[in-house]
N, C-alpha and C positions, 0 to 999 in steps of 0.2 A: 214481553212488556209493551204496554201501550204508550202512546204520546197523545198530547192535546195542546190546543192553543191556549197558553197560560196568560198570566201566572195563576197560582192557586187563589180560590176565591172568586173566579169569573163564572159566568153562567155556563161556559164550556165545561169548566171543572165540575160544576154541579150536575151537569147533564151526563158527564163521565161517571160520576158517583152512582147515578141511577141505573148504570149497566151492571153494577156489582162486581166490577173487575178489581183486581189487586193493584200492585204498584204501578204508577204511570209517571211519565216525565213530561213537565210542561216546557213548551218552547215559546220564544218571544213574539214570533209573527206566524201568520197562517203559511207563508212561504217556507219558513224553517220547519214548521210542523209536517207539511207534505214532503219536504225534501228528506226529512228524517226517515219517512217510509221508503222513499226511492233509494236512499243510501243504506237501508236495512239496519238503521239504529234502533228502530221499533218495528214491531210486527204489524201494527195498524195505528191509526191516529184519528181523534176526533176533532172535527172543525165545524164551525158554523157556516151554513150555506144560504139560509133564507129567513127572513123576519116578516111576519104578517103585517107589520106597519111600514118598515123601511125597504122591504123587497129583498132582492138577491144580495148576498155578501160578495162584492166585486173581487176582493182579494182571492176568495175561494174559487169562484167561478173561473177566473183568469189562470189561476195556478193549476187547477185541474186540467185545464185545456192545453197547457204547455208542459213540455219535458216528457220523460218516459211516462207511458201510460199507467194510470192507477185504477182501482176498482173500489166503487162504493159497495159495501156489503151489509150496511145497516143504517137505519136513521132513528133519531130521538127527537121527540116533540117536548118542548119545555116551556111552561107559562112563564112569561117574563114579568116578575114582580119586583118593582124597585122600591127602595125606601131612602130616607134621608138620615144619614149617620154622622155623628160628631164625637169629639172627645168628651169624656164624662164631665158633667158640670156645665156643658154648653146649652143654653136655652135657644129655641127657634128664634126669638126676637135678637139674638146676638149674632146671628149667621149673616155675614156680609159678602163672603166669597165661597163658592161651591166648585168643586172639581168633579168631573165625570167623563165618561166615554161619549163620543159624538152621538152614537145612536141612543144612548140613555138620555142625553140632553134633549134630543129631538122627541122622544116619546114622553118625556115629562115636562115639555115647554109650557104647557098651559098651567099646570100646578105651580111650577116655579114662578111664572109671571103673576099669578094670583097670590101666593103666599109669601114670595120673596121678591117682591117687584124691584127692589133697590139693590139686590145682591148681584155680584158680578160672576157669570157662569163661564167657566174655563174647561175647555175640552182636552182631554188627554188620551193616553194609550189604551187604558181599560178601566172599567169600574173597580176591579180588585186593586189596581195600581193607585187609584184614587183613594180607596180606603186606607191602603198602607201609608200613603203620603199624609192624609189627614190625621192618622194616628200619631204622627211625630209631634212632640211638644213644641217644636220650633216651626211647625208648618205654617205657611202663609194663608192656608185655606182653612176655612172654618168648619166645612161639612163636605160630605161626599154623597152622590147619588149612586148607590151600588145595591147588590143583592144582599140578603140576609146572611148568606154564607160569609161573604166578605166582611160585613160589619162584625160578626161574631169572631171571625178569624183574628181581627185586629183590635178586639175588645173596645169597639165603639158603642155609644148609645143611640138607640133609634129615636129620632125626633119625630118621624112621621113615616107611616107605611102606606102601601098601595098608592103610590103618588103618580103612577102612569096615567096618562090621559085616556088610554085605552086599556081596561082591565082585561080585555080578552086577547091581548097581545101574546103571541107564541113565536119562539124562535125554533127553527129546524136545524139539527145538527147531523152530520153523516160521518160514519166510521169508514175510514179509507185505508185499503190494504193494497199490496202490490197486485199487478194485473194477473188474472188467472180466471178459472171457471167461475160464473156467478153462482150465488146460493140456488138451491133447489126452488122450483116454483111453489108458491103457496097460492091461496085463493084470492090474495089482495097484495099485488106486487106493483112496484113502480120501476120505470126504467129511466136512467138519465143518460143524456148524450149532448154532443156538440155538433151542429151542422154548419159547414162552410159553403157558401154559395160559389158555384162554379164561375159566375160572372155577375155583375150588377146590371140587371135589365128588368124591364117592366114584367111583373108577374114571377120574379125569382122567389120571393117569400111564399107566393101562393103555390108554387111547385112543391116546396117543401111541406106545407100544410096539406096539400092534397094527398101526399103519401100516407098521411095518418087518417084523414077524413074519409078517404075512399075505402079504407079497411075497418072503419069503426073503432079507431083507437082515439081515445080522449086525452087531451093534454092538460096537465094540471098546472103547468108553468112554462112560459116561454119568454125569453128576453134577449135582446140584442147585446153584444159585446163587440168593442173594436178589436180587430185583429192585430193592432199595434204595428201595422205596416204602412198603409197610406190612409190619409184622411177619406172617410166615407166607406171604407172596407169593413164589414161586419160579419160576425159569425152569430149563431143562434144557440143559446144554452136552453135545453129542453128537458122537461120531466113529463113522461107519458104513463098512462095508466096500463099496466100489464107487464109481462115478463118476456124476455127474448125467446124463451121457449114456447110461448104462445104463437100459434100459426099467424095470427093477424099482425103481431108485433114483429115477428121475423120478416114477413113480407113487406112491412112498412120500412124497416131498416133497410132491406135490399133495395127498395124503391128509392130511398134517400141516397144510397151508394151509387145508383145510376145517375141521379141528377145533380149531386153535389160534388165539389171539388174534394172534400174530404169529410168523413164522419168519424167522430171519436166517440166509441162506446165506453161509458163509465159505469155501467153496472145495472143489473136487474136485482132487486132486493125487496124484502117484505116492507110494506108500508107500516109505519108506527101506529097509526090510527085504525089499522086493520079493515079499512073501507073497502069493500068489493067493487070492482068496476061494473058498470052496466054494459053488457055485451049485446050489440045490436044484432037483428036477424042476419044471418050469414057470417057472423064473426066468430063462431065457435070453432074450435079445432076440428070438430066432426064435420062442420060445413066445408072446410077447406079440404078435408079428406075425401068427402063425397065429390066435390068438384074435380079433384085430381083423378078420381076413379072414373068419373063421367068423361074427362078428356082422354084418359088412357083408352077407354072403351071406343070412343070416336076414332082415335088414331090406330086402333088394332085391326 
């Protein structure tokens, strides 16, 4: 059985449905969702990790880096399409209060300001929970900004669709399982890890970046996260193009292990967009094999 960051009707739920899996259990928080994997309540769980507008999902990044090690085995990309939903019979001109999730409010800020300038916008736990609340006859909220799946689930009427300020917004979700061997290599893989600086000194981040740059490994995401120990102490959450089974990636990770206080490997898995990395001259497995053969010959 799978788990997911719920409740039903969220974009995470919609992303889970796209996997074509069977029964799944919703959990109230990202922490509870990932802990359910660690506690073997579910075989794997789906959580959001990155949004093209808002950036990384802090709760997911931090919880993956803490506790027993987990492994990302798959990712899902989902277009973020928001609509404004209300109880049947409500007109757009009657909307004075709107409930939604903070990320949804941020992504629809311009539309809401233009079309509902006098409405009070309240941020809550999830877009699905907002739809459920608005569906109640006694709710103090007139409308919810949510996904279509949530509006339909709670029998609300759509007052407006495609209200996001950026129609190209996409959220990335990851399917997380207990630690183990990563999926086999494909031609388009991604590796996720967390690197902890050994100490804060000039060039510390550069030392980390050089491990990738010197081996031709491109980074698709890097962001700093506080280690939650002392002020100013940060680690780096990183997505890199390639698989740990690739010679260039393996060498880069070993280089990180030499210069960092700790490296948490969170998985190598197929990219959802199937984009193949551009491998520079000298970065192919055959190039590393040839270099090793040359060195062995020199030493013989």
